[in-house]
C-alpha positions in Angstrom: -28.1 20.7 -24.8 -29.9 18.3 -26.9 -30.4 14.9 -25.6 -29.0 13.2 -29.0 -26.3 14.7 -30.8 -24.3 13.1 -33.6 -25.3 9.8 -32.7 -24.6 10.3 -29.0 -27.2 10.2 -26.2 -26.3 12.8 -23.5 -26.6 11.1 -20.2 -26.1 13.9 -17.8 -24.6 17.6 -17.4 -23.1 18.2 -13.9 -22.1 21.4 -12.7 -18.4 21.0 -11.3 -18.2 24.2 -9.3 -14.7 23.4 -7.8 -13.3 23.3 -11.3 -15.6 26.2 -12.7 -16.9 23.8 -15.4 -19.5 21.2 -16.6 -19.2 17.6 -16.9 -20.9 16.1 -19.7 -21.5 12.5 -20.0 -22.4 11.0 -23.3 -22.5 7.7 -24.9 -22.7 6.6 -28.6 -25.8 4.7 -29.3 -24.7 2.3 -32.0 -21.2 1.3 -30.6 -21.5 2.1 -27.0 -18.3 4.3 -26.8 -18.3 6.7 -23.9 -17.2 10.2 -23.5 -16.9 12.5 -20.6 -16.0 16.2 -21.2 -14.9 18.6 -18.4 -16.1 21.7 -20.1 -14.6 25.0 -19.0 -12.7 28.2 -20.3 -9.3 26.5 -20.6 -7.7 27.2 -23.7 -5.6 24.0 -23.4 -7.6 21.1 -24.5 -6.8 17.7 -23.7 -8.4 14.2 -25.3 -7.5 10.6 -24.2 -8.7 7.2 -25.6 -8.8 4.6 -22.9 -9.1 1.0 -23.2 -9.7 -1.6 -20.4 -6.9 -4.3 -21.3 -6.8 -6.9 -18.7 -3.7 -9.5 -19.4 -4.5 -13.0 -19.2 -0.8 -13.8 -19.0 2.6 -11.9 -18.7 3.2 -11.8 -22.2 3.2 -8.2 -22.5 0.6 -8.0 -25.5 -1.1 -4.7 -24.2 2.3 -3.3 -24.0 3.4 -4.4 -27.3 0.0 -3.1 -28.7 0.6 0.3 -27.1 3.7 0.5 -29.3 2.7 -1.2 -32.4 -0.8 0.8 -33.1 1.6 4.4 -33.2 3.3 2.5 -36.2 0.9 3.4 -39.1 -2.6 3.2 -39.8 -5.0 3.2 -42.3 -5.3 7.0 -42.9 -1.5 7.7 -41.5 0.3 4.6 -43.2 3.7 6.1 -42.7 6.3 4.1 -40.5 6.3 6.3 -37.3 3.4 8.9 -37.2 4.0 9.3 -33.6 7.5 10.7 -34.1 6.3 12.9 -36.9 4.0 14.4 -34.2 6.7 15.1 -31.8 8.7 16.9 -34.5 5.8 18.8 -36.2 3.0 19.3 -33.9 2.6 22.4 -31.3 1.5 19.9 -28.6 1.6 20.7 -25.0 1.6 16.8 -24.2 1.7 13.5 -26.2 2.1 9.9 -24.8 0.8 6.4 -24.7 0.8 4.5 -21.6 0.2 0.7 -20.5 -1.0 0.4 -16.9 -1.9 -3.1 -15.0 -5.4 -2.9 -16.5 -5.7 -0.5 -19.1 -4.0 1.3 -21.8 -4.4 5.1 -22.3 -3.8 7.5 -25.3 -3.6 11.2 -24.0 -2.5 14.3 -25.9 -3.3 18.0 -25.6 -2.7 21.2 -27.4 -3.7 25.1 -27.0 -4.4 25.2 -31.1 -7.8 23.8 -31.9 -6.4 22.6 -35.3 -3.7 21.0 -34.0 -5.6 19.5 -31.2 -8.1 17.8 -34.0 -5.2 16.8 -36.1 -3.7 15.1 -32.7 -7.1 13.4 -32.1 -7.3 12.3 -35.9 -3.9 10.6 -35.9 -4.7 8.9 -32.3 -8.1 7.9 -33.2 -7.0 6.3 -36.5 -4.1 4.7 -34.6 -6.1 3.0 -31.9 -9.4 2.1 -34.0 -7.5 1.0 -37.6 -3.7 0.5 -37.0 -2.0 -1.7 -39.7 -0.3 -4.1 -37.2 1.8 -5.8 -39.9 3.8 -8.6 -38.6 7.1 -6.5 -39.5 5.7 -4.2 -36.8 5.2 -7.0 -34.3 8.5 -8.3 -34.7 10.1 -4.8 -34.4 8.0 -3.7 -31.2 7.5 -7.1 -29.5 10.1 -10.0 -30.3 12.0 -11.5 -32.9 15.0 -13.7 -33.5 18.2 -11.9 -35.0 21.7 -13.2 -35.6 24.3 -11.4 -33.1 27.7 -10.1 -34.4 29.0 -13.4 -33.0 27.1 -15.6 -35.4 24.6 -16.7 -32.4 20.9 -16.5 -32.6 19.1 -14.2 -30.0 16.2 -12.6 -29.0 15.3 -9.0 -29.5 12.6 -6.5 -29.8 11.8 -2.9 -28.4 9.4 -4.3 -25.6 11.5 -7.2 -24.8 14.7 -5.3 -24.3 12.6 -2.6 -22.5 11.4 -5.2 -19.9 14.9 -6.9 -19.8 16.0 -3.7 -18.3 13.0 -3.2 -16.2 13.5 -6.8 -14.7 17.3 -6.2 -14.2 16.9 -3.3 -11.9 16.8 -4.8 -8.3 14.5 -2.5 -6.5 12.0 -2.9 -9.5 12.2 -6.6 -9.3 11.7 -6.7 -5.7 8.6 -4.5 -6.1 7.0 -6.4 -8.7 7.5 -9.9 -7.0 5.9 -8.4 -3.7 3.0 -7.0 -5.5 2.5 -10.3 -7.5 2.9 -12.3 -4.6 0.2 -10.4 -2.8 -2.3 -10.7 -5.9 -2.2 -14.2 -6.5 -5.2 -15.4 -8.4 -6.3 -12.0 -9.9 -5.1 -10.5 -13.3 -2.9 -8.3 -11.2 -0.4 -11.3 -10.6 0.4 -10.9 -14.4 2.7 -8.2 -15.7 1.0 -6.1 -18.3 4.4 -4.8 -19.5 5.5 -8.3 -20.1 7.7 -10.8 -18.5 10.7 -11.3 -20.8 10.5 -15.2 -21.0 6.7 -14.9 -21.5 7.1 -12.4 -24.2 8.8 -14.7 -26.7 5.7 -16.9 -26.4 3.2 -14.5 -27.6 2.1 -15.3 -31.3 1.4 -12.9 -34.0 -2.1 -14.2 -33.9 -2.9 -13.7 -30.4 -1.4 -10.0 -30.8 -4.0 -9.3 -33.4 -7.0 -11.1 -31.5 -6.2 -8.8 -28.5 -6.6 -5.7 -30.5 -9.9 -6.9 -32.1 -11.2 -7.8 -28.6 -10.5 -4.8 -26.6 -10.1 -1.9 -29.3 -13.7 -1.8 -30.4 -15.5 1.6 -29.5 -17.6 -0.6 -27.1 -14.4 -1.2 -24.8 -13.3 2.7 -25.3 -13.6 5.7 -23.0 -12.9 9.2 -24.2 -11.9 11.9 -21.7 -12.1 15.2 -22.9 -10.9 18.5 -21.0 -11.2 22.3 -22.4 -13.1 24.9 -24.2 -13.6 23.2 -27.6 -17.6 22.8 -27.6 -18.8 19.1 -26.9 -20.8 19.1 -29.9 -17.9 19.9 -32.4 -16.1 17.0 -30.6 -18.9 14.6 -30.6 -19.3 15.3 -34.6 -15.7 14.6 -35.1 -15.6 11.3 -33.3 -18.9 10.1 -35.0 -17.8 11.3 -38.5 -14.3 10.3 -38.2 -14.3 6.9 -36.6 -17.4 5.7 -35.0 -19.2 5.6 -38.4 -17.2 2.9 -39.6 -18.4 0.5 -36.8 -21.2 -1.6 -35.8 -22.4 -2.8 -32.4 -20.3 -5.3 -30.6 -20.5 -7.3 -27.3 -18.8 -5.6 -24.3 -15.9 -7.3 -22.7 -16.7 -8.3 -19.0 -15.5 -6.0 -16.5 -12.5 -7.1 -14.5 -13.7 -9.1 -11.4 -13.3 -7.7 -7.7 -10.6 -9.5 -5.6 -11.7 -12.0 -2.9 -10.6 -11.2 0.6 -7.8 -13.1 1.9 -9.7 -13.9 5.1 
């Protein structure tokens, strides 16, 4: 394979004998986006866009963004493209997940045309979401009037996390982890602590996306038999050509030992 393909520098090509595959590591020269492809003969192809999203508080901004980017984008401005994919795609997997320090958007399909359609929708969602205020209020939090006339907080993520904190075993597990991980970002709840979620502003929500959803902070994992060159070309022409270089966010610092 050539050392430079569609704006990507091929860093390494490693035989993965136990997987009957080859591992190809590439980096986009202009934007810094990194790709690792486990290329083999499997007809089920998978991609995942992954971003480091370290929480600075327990407002759940990473979790709310995970929901919100899938509520319409520049190329796909419909209200819920994720739901449309659920109904119309022949995907074998489709999801989005918020972890304590990263957010991942994976999907897979055994049909190449469907695979690239999924990649198009997901890539446009993470890099060019609409992120309208009404989406923030729907997925994050808002004030609404209850049937009895009182004003209450509501929102998809807020209500989801209320349920999570209402479970005794879950609450004990969370508190145990947070007490052991003080002075680290892992003492925060990336999913959101309900009283802290309602302190998140729309402006901070947008700023978090600008900071962490640039290609320089994105790692793309690929698996399957679709040629690497074809996928690198798609990533460059569909998404990366719209970006310039940016500063990479600092890595998450290591924990200090207790003793």
